[in-house]
C-alpha positions in Angstrom: -38.1 -7.2 17.3 -36.5 -9.3 14.5 -36.5 -8.2 10.9 -38.1 -10.4 8.3 -35.9 -12.6 6.2 -36.4 -14.3 2.8 -34.2 -17.2 2.0 -34.2 -17.3 -1.8 -30.8 -19.1 -1.7 -32.1 -22.0 0.4 -29.1 -21.8 2.7 -29.2 -23.2 6.2 -29.8 -20.2 8.4 -30.2 -22.1 11.7 -26.9 -20.9 13.2 -26.9 -17.5 11.5 -30.5 -16.4 12.3 -30.0 -15.9 16.1 -27.0 -13.7 15.4 -28.8 -11.7 12.8 -31.7 -11.1 15.1 -29.4 -10.1 18.0 -27.4 -7.9 15.7 -30.5 -6.2 14.3 -31.8 -5.6 17.8 -28.4 -4.1 18.8 -28.3 -1.8 15.8 -32.0 -0.8 16.3 -31.2 0.2 19.9 -28.3 2.3 18.7 -30.0 3.8 15.6 -33.7 3.5 16.2 -35.0 2.3 12.8 -38.4 3.7 11.7 -39.1 0.4 10.0 -37.2 -2.8 9.7 -35.7 -3.9 6.4 -36.2 -7.3 4.9 -33.0 -9.4 4.6 -33.0 -11.4 1.5 -30.4 -14.2 1.0 -29.6 -14.6 -2.7 -27.7 -17.1 -4.7 -25.7 -16.2 -7.8 -23.1 -18.7 -8.8 -21.8 -16.4 -11.6 -21.3 -13.6 -9.0 -19.4 -16.0 -6.7 -16.9 -16.7 -9.5 -16.1 -13.0 -9.8 -13.4 -12.1 -7.3 -14.6 -8.5 -7.2 -18.3 -9.5 -7.4 -21.1 -8.1 -5.2 -21.4 -9.4 -1.6 -24.5 -7.4 -0.7 -26.6 -4.4 -1.6 -29.5 -2.3 -0.2 -32.6 -1.6 -2.2 -34.1 1.7 -0.8 -37.4 1.3 -2.7 -38.2 -2.2 -1.3 -36.3 -1.7 2.0 -34.5 -4.9 1.2 -30.9 -5.9 2.2 -29.7 -8.5 -0.3 -26.9 -10.8 0.8 -25.1 -13.0 -1.7 -24.6 -16.2 0.3 -22.7 -18.5 -2.1 -19.5 -19.7 -0.6 -19.5 -17.1 2.2 -18.4 -17.5 5.8 -21.3 -16.6 8.2 -19.4 -13.9 9.9 -18.7 -12.3 6.5 -22.4 -12.3 5.8 -23.0 -10.6 9.2 -20.5 -7.9 8.3 -22.3 -7.3 5.0 -25.6 -7.0 6.9 -24.1 -4.6 9.3 -22.9 -2.4 6.4 -26.3 -2.5 4.7 -28.2 -1.7 7.9 -26.4 1.6 7.9 -27.6 2.3 4.4 -31.1 1.4 5.6 -30.8 4.0 8.4 -29.5 6.5 5.8 -32.6 5.8 3.7 -34.9 6.1 6.8 -33.4 9.5 7.3 -33.9 10.5 3.6 -30.2 10.9 3.0 -29.6 8.4 0.2 -30.8 10.5 -2.7 -27.7 12.7 -3.2 -28.0 12.8 -7.0 -25.1 12.6 -9.4 -23.3 9.7 -10.9 -24.2 6.2 -9.3 -22.7 3.8 -11.8 -19.5 1.7 -11.7 -16.8 3.6 -9.8 -19.3 5.9 -8.1 -17.2 5.9 -5.0 -14.4 7.7 -6.8 -16.8 10.0 -8.8 -19.6 11.1 -6.5 -18.6 12.9 -3.3 -22.1 12.6 -1.7 -22.3 8.8 -2.3 -18.7 8.4 -1.1 -19.5 10.1 2.2 -22.5 7.8 2.7 -20.4 4.7 1.8 -17.7 5.9 4.2 -20.2 6.2 7.0 -21.6 2.7 6.2 -18.1 1.2 6.3 -17.0 2.9 9.5 -20.2 2.8 11.5 -21.3 -0.6 10.3 -18.0 -2.1 11.3 -17.9 -0.2 14.6 -21.4 -1.3 15.7 -20.8 -4.9 14.5 -17.6 -5.1 16.6 -19.4 -3.7 19.6 -22.2 -6.3 19.2 -19.6 -9.1 18.7 -17.6 -8.2 21.7 -20.6 -7.8 24.0 -21.9 -11.2 22.8 -18.5 -12.9 23.4 -18.2 -11.3 26.9 -21.7 -12.5 27.8 -20.8 -16.0 26.6 -17.5 -16.0 28.5 -19.3 -14.9 31.7 -21.9 -17.7 31.2 -19.1 -20.2 30.5 -17.2 -19.2 33.7 -20.4 -19.6 35.8 -21.0 -23.0 34.2 -17.4 -24.1 34.9 -17.7 -23.0 38.5 -21.0 -24.9 39.0 -19.5 -28.0 37.4 -16.4 -27.8 39.6 -18.5 -27.4 42.7 -20.7 -30.3 41.7 -17.7 -32.5 41.0 -16.2 -31.8 44.4 -19.4 -32.4 46.2 -19.9 -35.8 44.5 -16.3 -36.8 45.1 -16.6 -35.9 48.7 -20.0 -37.7 49.0 -18.5 -40.9 47.7 -15.4 -40.7 49.8 -13.0 -40.1 46.9 -12.1 -36.6 48.0 -11.0 -35.7 51.5 -9.4 -32.5 52.9 -5.8 -33.7 52.1 -6.3 -34.4 48.3 -8.8 -31.4 48.0 -5.8 -29.1 48.3 -4.0 -31.1 45.6 -7.0 -30.8 43.2 -7.2 -27.0 43.7 -3.5 -26.6 43.0 -3.9 -28.5 39.7 -6.7 -26.3 38.4 
């Protein structure tokens, strides 16, 4: 089940959406989300100019994952979504409200938030890598099957038109 998306940045999501849907399904199988978040693509040109600006954030009240999309590589946006999906799961488990300081530098000042952030960094990256590797292996397997079919078809056609006989068939196989 795909999670809803809002494209406030008006970026072309045609290549990214199938990967987001697949990644969300993979994470949902592993984590079993109670409810899906909404992924919101935001544009903020001022933020883009800030080398240490925000790349994404999770809003626990609205259940929204906000992704800043200006000037970003699609895979980088997927990594951000993976990280924020872990925060969504933490919210679904009522673990986000740890109290204490939550302003700038909270990672260094709030042990509870630091632990949640560490979990999002490690588990989000781990699950994203698993998803990516499984997808690449599937694509590789499909490509190998397609290459085999194409090779078989080529050989049958060459044989049919008398271009390929048993003597040069062995030569073709040695070249591949």
